[in-house]
N, C-alpha and C positions, 0 to 999 in steps of 0.2 A: 587555629593554625593546625593543620596535617597534610601530609603529602605521602605518596607510597612512591619508593626507587626500589629499580631492580638491583640486585647486587651481582656482580660477577660470578661465575661458578668457582672460581678458585679461592674468592674471599671464605676465610675461615671465620667461625665464630671468635677465635682470639682477634684477630683483624676487627672483626667489630667491636671486641672489649676495647680495643686499642683506639677507637676512633670516637667511640662514643663516651669514653672513661670508664674508670675502673668501677665505676657504680653501676654499671651495667648488670643487671639479674633479669634471668628468664628462666619462666616456670616450664614444668614439663610438657612435654608435646602432647597435642590432643588432635584426634582425626576429624578433619571438618571436610563436608562434601558441599563443592557450590555448584549450582547449576544457574548459569545465565538466561534469562528470558526476555523474548521482545517478539514483535510481529515480525511475520515474513518481510515486510517491509521495513523494520527499522523504524516504527514511529516514535519509539522511547530513544533509543541509544544514537540517533542520528545527531540529536542536537546536545550529546554530551550526557544524558542521563544515563544511569544503570540501575537495572532491575536484577536481584539474582535471589535465588532460595539457598539458604545455610542450613545444611542439616549437619548435625552433631549428636551422639549420644540417643538417638530415637526422638529428639527435638527438631522442630523445624521453624524457622522463621524467615519472613523475607523481608530482604534490605534494600534500601532504596536511595540512591543519590540523585537529586532533580540537575545539579549542574557540578562539575568539575570544581576540586576544593570544598565544595559544602559537605557538613557533618552527614554521617548516615542515619536512615530513619529506621527503625526496625520493628516487627510487629509478629507476634506468634500466628503459626497457621496450623491448622489439621488438613492433611491431605492436598492434591494437587490442585494449585490454581490456573485455570485454563482463559476463563473470562472475566472479563469487568465486573461482573455479579459475583465473581468467587472470590473477590477480593474482599478483606475486612472491610466492615464499615468504618470510616475515620478517616483520616488524614490521607492515609494511601491511596483509597479508593478515589477521595474527592481529588487527588492530584494527578491520578493515572487513567481513570474512566474516561474522561473527555477527550483523551488525546486516544486511546486506543480504541472507543467506538466499537464496532462490530467484528474487528477483528480479533482473531485467538492469540493467545501467547503460546509461543513455542520454545521447545530448548534452541537455542543457538551456539550453546557453549558448555563447558563444564570442567572441573577440576577437582582432583583428591589432593588435599593439603594437610601436611603436618604443622599445625601451627603451636609457636610458644609465645607464651605473651609474657610481658615485663613491663621494665621502667628504668630509667636512669635518676638516679636520686644525688643530691647532693651531699655536702659534709654532716648535714644536719639530720640526713634521713628521710627528707622532704623529697617528692616525684618533683621532677623538673621536666620530665618527658615520658609519656607511655608510649608504648613499641609493642607491634605485632610481627615476630619474624615467620614469614610463611615458605615452606618448601614445598611447590606446587608441582604436582604431576597434570599434565594437562591432556584432556581425554578428546581420544581421536587417531586416525590413521598417521596422522604427521604429527602427534604430540611429542612432548618432552617434557624437561622437568627443568624448574626456573626457580629463584629465590627472590622474594620481595619481602621488605621492610615498611613498615606504615610505622611513620611518626605523628604524633598527636602532642601538641604544645600545651604546655598549662598556661590558661589565662594570665596575662601579666609577665610572663617571663619569655618573652620573644629570644633573647640573646641564645639561650641553650637550644634553642629548636633550629635557629640559624645557621649556628655552629654545627650541629649533628648533619644538618644537610650538606653544609659545604664539606666536613669532613668525609662524609659517603660519597658526595661526588668525586674527590679526590679519591677515591679506593675506585672509579669506575663505575660507580652507583649511576643509573641513568630515570629521572623521573619523568621520562617522555611515554609513548604510543608503548615502550618495550616495557614500561611498568603498568601496564593497564592488562589486568587479568583477562577482562572481555575479549579486547584485541587477541590478546595471545590464544585464548580459547577457542574465538572464532576461528582464527589462522590455522589452529588445529584440526577444525573440522574442514580446513579448505573453504572456507568465506571470509569476508568481512563486512565490517560496518559500513552498512549502505550499498551492499555490491547488488542490490535489487531494489528497482523504485517502480511504481505504475506509472509515474510521470515521464515523458518522453524526454530524452537526455540527448540530444544532437548537437554536431558539431558541425555545421554545412558551411561554406565558403562562397562568398555570392558569385564569384567567378566559375566553378566549380561546375563541369558540366553535367547536364540536366539528368542522363541517364545515371551516373557515376554516384551523384547525390541522391537520386532515388535508390539504386541498388544498398545506399549507406542506410536510407531509411527502413526498406524492407526487412535488410538484415538484422536492425536493432529490433523491429517489432518481432520478429520471427524469435529473438533471444527472449523476449517477454513470452512470447505462447509458450516457449519451451518452459521456461523456470515455472509456470502456473500447473503443468500438466500433473506434477506428483500429487501437488498439494490439493488438486481438484478430485482425482482419484482418491487420496486418503479422506477427504471432505473434512478437512482443519478448519475451514471457515468457507462463507460463499463469495469471499473477494478472489478468492483463485479463479473461480470459473467466470467470475466478472472480469476480472484482468485479462483473462485468456480471451475471453469474446472481444471484449475490447481491441484487444491487441489483432485479432481476425478482421474485426470489422474496419478498424485502422488500414490495415493491408488493402482490403478490397477498395477502400476511399481511395486510398493514394494510388492505385492502378487505375480507376475510372475516372478520377479527378485528373491525375497529370498522364493525359494520353498523349501518343506520339513521340514519345521517351524510348519505350522498351516495344519490340515487334508484336502486334495486337495477337497473331497467329500463337504465338510464342505463352501469352498471359491466358488467353481464353480457357485452355484447361484448367489451369489453376483457378480460376475466379471460379468455375463451377464447383471446385472441390472444397473451397473456403467458403461458398454459397452452403454446401452440403453440411460443413462444422458448424456453420450459425444455425441448421436446422436442427442438428441433433441436440445443441447445446440451450436453444432457446427456451424449449418448456419448462427445465429444470430453473433456469434463472428466473423465469416470470414466476414462478411457484415459490422462490427464495422470496423474492420481493412481496409475494403476497402474505406469507408467513410473517416477514418483518412488520408487515402493515397491520396484521391480525394482532401483535403484541400493542399497537397504540390502540385499534378499537376496545381490546381488552382493556386498559386504563381508563378510556371512555365510556364503556358500558360495563362496568364491574357486575351490574346487577345481572347481566345475562350470560356470565361465564360459564354457569353451568349447562344453559341451552346451547352454547357456543361448541361446546365440547365436541360433540358428532362431527360440526362442520370442519374443526380443525384436524381431528383423527383423519377427516376424508380429505384433506389438503396436504396432511402429512404424509399419508399414504400414497398418494398422485406426486408428489413429488419424490418419495422413494423411488418410484417406478420410473419417472422422468430422469432420476439420478443414475439408475441402473444404466438407462439407454446411451447416457454421457458416458459413464464408465466404458461400455462395450464399444463405443465410438472412438473412444480414446487409445484404447487397448488394440483395435483393429488394425489389420495390415493396410487398411485405406489410408488411414490417418498416418501411420507411420512412413507410408510412401510419400504422402503429402510432404510431410516434413522435410525428408530425406532429398526429395526431388526438388521441393522448394530451394532449400539450401544450396542445393548445386548448381541452381540455374542462376539464383539472385547472386552467388559468389562468382560466376564465371563474367565474360564479357561477350557482347554482343559481335559477330564478326563484322567487320567493317562493310561488306557488300549487303549486311541486312539491316545496318544501322541506321533508325529513323531519321526523318530530317531534322527532328528535333532534338536528337541527342543529343548533340554538341553544343547546344546554346547555353549559355549561362544560366544557373539555377534560379538566380534572383529573377530576370526576366520573365521566367518560364512561372515561377512562383506568383510574381505579380500579378500576372496576366488571369492565373487561375484563379487568385484570390477573388480579384476585382469581378470576374467574373462568378465565380460563386456565391459574392454578396449582392450582385444586381439581380441573379436569380431568385435569391432570397426574399429581397425588397419587393419584388414585382409580385411573388406568389403570396405574401403576407399583405400586402397593399390591394389585391385583387379577393381577399377574403368576404369581404362584407362584413355586416354586423353579426350575424349569426352563424358564423362557418362552421360545415358539417364535421364531424368527426375525423373522416377520411381526408378533407383537406387540410385539417391540422397536423394531421400523421405526416402526409407529405412536407408541409412546413417544417417540421420538427427533422426530417431526415435531411432537408437542406440545410437546415441551421447546422446540425451533426457533421454534414461535410465541410460546411465553412470554417466549422471549429477544428477539424482536424486539419486541414490547411493552414491554419494559424499556427497551429501548434508543431507543424511538421517543421515550418520555414520562419519560427519566431525569433532565430538567432538572427537573421538577416537584416532584421529591422531596429530602430530604435526601441530599447526596452520599453520606457516608460508609455509610449503609443501604442505600442503592441499589446502590452499588457492591460490598458483600460479598452481596447477592443474586445478582447478575449472577456475581461468582465462585464460588458454590456452583453454581449453575446451569450455568456453563461446563465445570465439572470433570465434571459428570453428561453434559454434551453431548459430550464430548471422548470419554468410554468408549462410550457409541452411536454416535459416528460411527466410532470405531474398529472395534467390530461392524460396523456396515454395510458399512464399508471392508472387512473380511475377508470377508463374505457377499457382495458384489459380484464381488470377487476370485477367488475360489474359482468362482463361477458363471462369468467370463470364462475363467478358465482351463481348467476342463472344456470350454468351446467352442472355445478356442485346441487343446486336446488332440486333439478331435473332427478339426478341421483338418487337423493335424500327420500323424494315424493314417492318412486317406485319401490322404495326397500321395503322390505316386510315390517320393519319396526314403526314403530309411530314417532316421528320425528315433527310434529305440529310445533312444538315450543320452539326447537331449533329453525323451523321455516319462519316464524314469526322474528325470530332474533335476527335472521338473516335478513328479514325485510328491512328492519331498523337498520343493519348494517349498510343494505344498498341504500337508503336513505341519506345517511353519512356520506356515502361517496358520490352520491347525485350533489350535495351541498358543497364538496369539496370542489367538483367538479365546475360548478358554477361559479365557486371563489377562483377557480384557475382562470377562467375565462375571463372574467371582471380583471385579474391581474395582468392578462394577456395583451388587452389593450393598452395597458401603462407601458410593460416593457417594449412592445413592440414599437410605441411612439419613441422611445429613447434610442432603440434600435434605427428606426428609419428618419431620426431627425435630421434635417439638412447639415447641422454642426458634424454629425456622424458621418453624413454622407461626404462630406468635404474633407474629413479626416482619411478614408478609404480612398479615396481619389489622390491624396497628396500622399500617401504612403505606397499606394500599388498601380498608380496611373501611368506610370513608365514603360510598366508591363505590359499595355493593356494592347 
């Protein structure tokens, strides 16, 4: 039994004594610093979990609450914690690491606290309730000071706990979001839990004009792109660049797939600029993926770890150079103009005399036709591949599948959730295989280039080149496994029942 209640500013300690009973005793105040941690996209906090670093008297501990109303789990730490691998071995890492994955922990809010710890005793001097009284100064430009009290009941003594909650509520205490220090601390930073997600959160009405709906999609994608610029430049983790690139690709896909809705001559210059952005950011992302794969290869070939160090340094150097190109691009006037001009255009309206014929068509009709057309194109290309398709043909199929996936995600709220979710799952399974095939192709090309560089270097890299040969063989094996899996995944995607589902859902707009 425990709860946290925010106390109104005008409630005095005497009021608390009266509410909780004369046997309330509080110790001297001690200074505590709380720093709340989460990924940029709120992987931990979105479902009610809380993670924070608590510092007092030169000592630090990580505190974790997995769900509201559950007890706090604490573990001492030394230094900062940024990655899942930095978490102490044990319960905390086992609970957090699978969710956090490759995302970094960032500081999402903080507060300085004057904490007084005590309890409520009965007539015999036994504790019936444990109490923490925190006077918290929220850190941030919009910070303020709040008072919260945490009550922890003694097992078997529910009545004093419930009575205390009732009394504090009568004083104006609130056990809702206003008592959640994370909610308050993030608000002081100008953020709120869940304010960013890489997943599209769109609300489009079926009868909405197509141009209006498309502009809504494009503004949402622009917001996502902008949200990831600072994190990409700061190189907090690789997902910032990934999400920025996805927002850019989705934008290009929306413009090419939903044609005849915005004037072609208006969007053509922007298409050129978004393609430039993709060119600037692509090499760095490819190298990020390769570095992540190198960690897996290291686990598979631990005996070659020393021999592969020159290769790893070469990849890291190439990545640093590509990263500098990304930063230069994102800091350039060209990028600033793209973002500013694109926002101004998307937020405007097309003059009536320049509005394309399809602009006023209800979006569900437009979406259904585009989705069914994209599905048929993907189905036809995959069906014509043959038994041993070349890498380029598989790459083109991957692009078609990606365009179809984007359309399904743009317009998923227009269709029954159960049916659309099933189609997305089937398509994602196919995309995963096609993505794996593409990654292996790109990485083997990269590996060949690095091998040439190392061969021409003055140092002797014979052992490294031999180890790279082993890596290339592993990549080839993975590529072959993906090819075998591809046949299974495409069979599901192209099954007559799947085709019937697409016709049933989207046929009316064909």
